[in-house]
C-alpha positions in Angstrom: 4.9 -32.4 -11.6 6.9 -30.5 -8.9 3.7 -29.6 -7.0 2.5 -33.2 -7.2 5.8 -34.4 -5.7 5.6 -31.8 -3.0 2.1 -33.0 -2.1 3.2 -36.6 -2.0 6.1 -35.7 0.3 3.8 -33.7 2.6 1.4 -36.6 2.9 4.0 -39.3 3.2 4.9 -38.8 6.9 1.3 -38.6 8.1 0.5 -41.8 6.2 3.5 -43.6 7.7 2.5 -42.5 11.2 -1.1 -43.5 10.6 -0.1 -46.9 9.3 2.2 -47.4 12.3 -0.7 -46.6 14.7 -3.1 -49.0 13.0 -0.5 -51.7 12.8 0.3 -51.3 16.5 -3.4 -51.5 17.4 -4.1 -54.6 15.2 -0.9 -56.6 15.5 0.8 -55.8 18.8 -0.3 -58.1 21.6 0.1 -55.3 24.1 -2.5 -53.3 22.4 -5.0 -56.1 22.9 -4.5 -56.1 26.7 -7.1 -54.4 28.8 -5.2 -53.9 32.1 -4.2 -50.4 33.1 -0.5 -50.5 32.1 -1.4 -51.7 28.6 -3.9 -49.0 28.2 -1.4 -46.4 29.3 1.1 -47.6 26.7 -1.5 -47.6 24.0 -2.7 -44.1 24.9 0.9 -42.9 24.8 1.5 -44.4 21.4 -1.6 -42.7 19.9 -0.8 -39.4 21.7 2.6 -39.4 20.2 1.2 -40.2 16.7 -1.4 -37.5 17.1 1.1 -34.9 18.3 3.4 -35.7 15.4 0.6 -35.3 12.9 -0.4 -31.9 14.3 3.2 -30.6 14.3 3.7 -31.9 10.8 0.5 -30.2 9.5 1.4 -27.0 11.3 4.9 -27.0 9.8 3.4 -27.6 6.3 0.8 -24.8 6.7 3.5 -22.3 7.9 5.7 -23.2 5.0 2.9 -22.6 2.5 2.0 -19.3 4.3 5.5 -18.1 4.0 5.5 -18.9 0.3 2.2 -17.1 -0.2 3.6 -14.0 1.6 6.7 -14.1 -0.6 4.5 -14.2 -3.7 2.3 -11.4 -2.4 5.3 -9.3 -1.6 6.7 -9.8 -5.1 3.4 -9.0 -6.7 3.1 -5.8 -4.6 6.6 -4.7 -5.4 6.0 -5.2 -9.1 2.7 -3.2 -9.0 3.5 -0.6 -6.4 7.1 -0.4 -7.3 9.7 1.5 -5.2 9.9 5.2 -6.2 13.2 6.8 -7.2 14.7 9.1 -4.7 14.5 12.0 -7.2 12.2 12.7 -10.1 13.1 15.7 -12.3 14.5 17.7 -9.3 11.9 16.7 -6.8 13.1 14.6 -3.8 10.7 11.7 -3.3 9.8 9.5 -0.3 6.8 7.2 0.0 5.5 4.4 2.2 2.5 2.2 2.6 1.2 0.5 5.7 -1.2 -2.4 5.1 -4.2 -2.9 7.4 -3.9 -6.7 7.1 -1.3 -8.0 9.6 1.6 -9.6 7.9 0.3 -8.6 4.4 2.2 -6.7 1.8 -0.8 -5.9 -0.4 -3.0 -3.0 0.4 -5.7 -0.9 -1.3 -3.8 2.3 -1.5 -1.8 3.4 -4.5 0.7 6.1 -5.5 3.1 6.9 -8.3 5.3 9.7 -9.5 6.4 10.1 -13.1 8.3 12.8 -15.0 6.6 13.9 -18.2 7.0 16.6 -20.8 4.2 18.5 -19.1 5.8 18.3 -15.6 6.1 15.9 -12.8 2.8 14.1 -12.3 1.8 12.3 -9.1 -1.2 10.2 -8.2 -2.4 9.2 -4.7 -5.4 6.9 -4.4 -7.4 4.8 -2.0 -9.5 1.9 -3.2 -12.6 1.0 -1.2 -11.6 -1.9 1.0 -8.1 -3.2 1.5 -5.9 -6.3 1.1 -6.0 -8.7 -1.8 -9.6 -7.8 -2.6 -8.5 -4.4 -3.7 -5.4 -5.5 -5.6 -7.1 -5.8 -9.0 -8.5 -2.3 -8.8 -5.1 -0.9 -7.8 -3.5 -2.6 -10.8 -6.1 -1.2 -13.2 -5.8 2.4 -12.0 -2.0 2.4 -11.7 -1.4 0.7 -15.0 -3.6 3.3 -16.8 -2.0 6.3 -15.0 1.5 5.2 -16.0 0.5 5.5 -19.7 -2.0 8.4 -19.5 0.4 10.6 -17.6 2.7 10.6 -20.6 0.1 10.6 -23.3 -2.3 13.3 -22.2 -1.6 17.0 -22.3 -3.9 18.0 -19.4 -4.8 16.5 -16.1 -8.5 16.4 -17.0 -7.8 14.0 -19.9 -5.7 11.8 -17.6 -8.6 11.6 -15.1 -11.0 10.7 -17.8 -8.7 7.9 -18.9 -8.5 6.6 -15.3 -12.3 6.7 -15.1 -12.7 4.6 -18.2 -10.0 2.1 -17.1 -11.8 1.7 -13.7 -15.2 1.3 -15.5 -13.8 -1.5 -17.7 -12.2 -3.2 -14.8 -15.4 -3.2 -12.8 -17.5 -4.5 -15.7 -15.0 -7.4 -16.2 -15.0 -8.2 -12.5 -18.7 -7.8 -11.9 -20.6 -8.6 -15.2 -23.9 -8.5 -13.4 -23.4 -4.8 -12.6 -23.5 -5.2 -8.8 -20.2 -3.6 -8.1 -19.9 -1.1 -5.3 -16.3 -0.3 -5.6 -14.9 3.2 -5.9 -11.6 5.0 -5.7 -10.7 8.3 -4.1 -8.0 9.9 -6.1 -5.7 13.0 -6.1 -3.8 13.9 -9.3 -1.1 16.6 -8.9 1.1 18.2 -11.6 4.2 20.1 -10.6 5.7 22.1 -13.5 9.3 23.1 -13.9 8.8 26.5 -12.4 7.1 25.0 -9.3 3.5 25.8 -10.3 1.1 23.1 -9.0 -2.3 22.1 -10.4 -4.5 19.3 -9.2 -7.7 17.3 -9.7 -9.4 15.7 -6.7 -12.0 12.9 -6.6 -13.1 12.6 -3.0 -9.6 12.5 -1.6 -7.9 14.5 1.2 -6.1 17.6 0.0 -2.3 17.6 0.5 -0.3 19.7 2.9 2.3 22.2 1.7 5.4 22.4 4.0 7.4 25.6 3.8 10.1 26.0 6.4 8.2 25.4 9.6 4.9 26.4 8.1 2.3 23.7 7.4 -0.8 24.5 5.4 -3.4 22.1 4.1 -4.4 23.2 0.6 -8.1 23.1 -0.2 -8.7 25.2 -3.3 -12.0 23.7 -4.3 -14.6 21.1 -3.5 -13.5 17.7 -4.8 -15.4 15.7 -7.4 -17.1 12.4 -6.2 -14.8 9.3 -6.0 -14.2 7.5 -9.2 -16.8 4.8 -9.8 -19.7 6.4 -8.0 -20.9 8.9 -10.6 -19.8 9.9 -14.1 -17.4 12.8 -14.2 -18.2 16.1 -16.0 -17.1 16.3 -19.6 -14.9 19.3 -18.8 -12.4 18.9 -15.9 -10.3 22.0 -15.5 -7.4 21.6 -13.1 -7.4 23.8 -10.0 -4.3 25.8 -9.0 -2.4 24.8 -5.8 0.0 27.7 -5.9 3.8 27.2 -6.2 6.2 24.8 -4.7 9.2 27.0 -4.1 12.8 25.5 -3.8 13.1 23.8 -0.4 9.3 23.4 0.0 7.6 20.1 0.2 4.1 18.6 -0.7 2.8 15.9 1.6 0.1 13.6 0.1 -1.7 10.9 2.1 -4.7 8.6 2.2 -7.5 9.0 4.7 -6.2 6.0 6.7 -3.6 8.3 8.2 -6.0 10.9 9.6 -8.6 8.3 10.6 -6.1 6.0 12.4 -7.2 5.5 16.0 -5.3 4.6 19.2 -6.5 2.1 21.8 -8.8 4.7 23.3 -10.5 5.5 20.0 -8.8 8.9 19.5 -8.0 9.9 15.9 -4.4 10.5 14.8 -3.6 14.2 15.0 -2.1 14.3 11.5 -1.8 18.1 11.2 -0.2 18.5 14.6 2.3 15.7 13.9 3.3 17.1 10.6 3.9 20.5 12.2 6.0 19.0 15.0 8.0 17.0 12.5 9.0 19.9 10.3 9.8 22.0 13.4 12.1 19.4 14.9 13.8 18.0 11.8 15.4 19.5 8.7 12.8 19.6 6.0 13.6 16.7 3.7 11.3 14.1 2.1 13.0 11.3 4.1 12.9 12.9 7.5 9.3 14.0 7.2 8.2 10.6 6.1 10.1 8.8 8.9 8.8 11.2 11.5 5.1 10.8 10.5 5.5 7.0 10.2 7.1 6.8 13.7 4.2 8.8 15.2 1.6 6.7 13.4 3.2 3.5 14.7 3.3 4.9 18.2 -0.3 6.0 18.0 -1.8 2.8 16.6 0.7 0.4 18.2 1.2 -1.0 14.8 -2.4 -2.1 14.3 -4.2 0.2 11.8 -7.7 -0.6 10.8 -7.2 0.8 7.3 -4.4 0.9 4.7 -2.2 4.0 4.9 -0.1 5.6 2.1 2.1 8.6 2.5 4.2 10.5 0.0 6.4 13.5 0.3 7.6 15.5 -2.8 10.2 18.2 -2.0 11.4 20.7 -4.4 15.2 20.0 -4.4 16.0 22.6 -7.0 18.6 25.2 -5.9 16.8 28.1 -7.6 13.3 28.7 -8.9 12.7 28.4 -12.6 10.1 31.2 -12.8 11.6 33.8 -15.2 14.6 31.7 -16.0 15.4 29.1 -18.5 17.4 26.6 -16.5 18.0 25.3 -13.0 20.4 23.3 -10.9 19.3 20.4 -8.7 20.6 19.5 -5.3 22.2 16.2 -4.4 19.6 13.6 -3.5 19.7 11.3 -0.4 18.9 7.6 -0.8 15.3 6.5 -1.5 12.9 6.0 1.3 10.2 4.0 -0.3 8.8 1.3 2.1 6.0 -1.2 2.6 5.2 -1.9 6.2 
């Protein structure tokens, strides 16, 4: 009923203007005259009516567009919810940049959860971007948030994600013509800082230690989810240790593939190195520095969605060989959608 009333109100003014123009043309003696002055007046009347109609339609469309953007933003916030500033001793910062101008919804996904097996994080990139990828993002993230707690090993988590994506694609494309896939990186960081991972066609992360920046590449990744069935056995690969004060930087390929006006790719490795050398190593400063460099490089117009996440070991001392640890004070969260 409310929507019907709104439609009636939006059509009321154009109807009144149109009726006034018709009445003027049919009933006003001046409108029947054919001399120049009368024609000028008649043209002015119809020009005013036409201009008013155009402005009214534009105002209505802008109002509906703002409403749609608010709804999209709320949906995105509910799905890709802001991450806490700290998860089980890890300082966290994350951000997403949508390729669609003015849109809040993108095709990248990330999440971090604390489980009894350690902190588990996922970073993924759905083929395509914008609203078209929203359903796939929802299917993968929803499954991860359950499987990360339920499954003892990362291989079982990944198999759960594969099945969830397969169900989603069958429902969305019953004819079997789907060509969607998801690149995915699963990372587990245990209490002693030991890291393991599983990679499905996704860029490997960087480890930041002091001013040293190293991209970890311990093994060839599996194909992206949705292209080919995964092997029955999925042993996680070792990424080494995340010592206290070190950070892990995860990203989607939109970051390294971003181009400037001259077609040059974003120098991600060099930028990360410069950021950690110029700023104190914290999740928030690293994220802000990379984002600022990306915005400068692309002039705010990326052709692909971009997601970034930094996990810094905020524990005061390593847990290896000990039974407890203390955690540092955590700065405010730096989770953003740009």
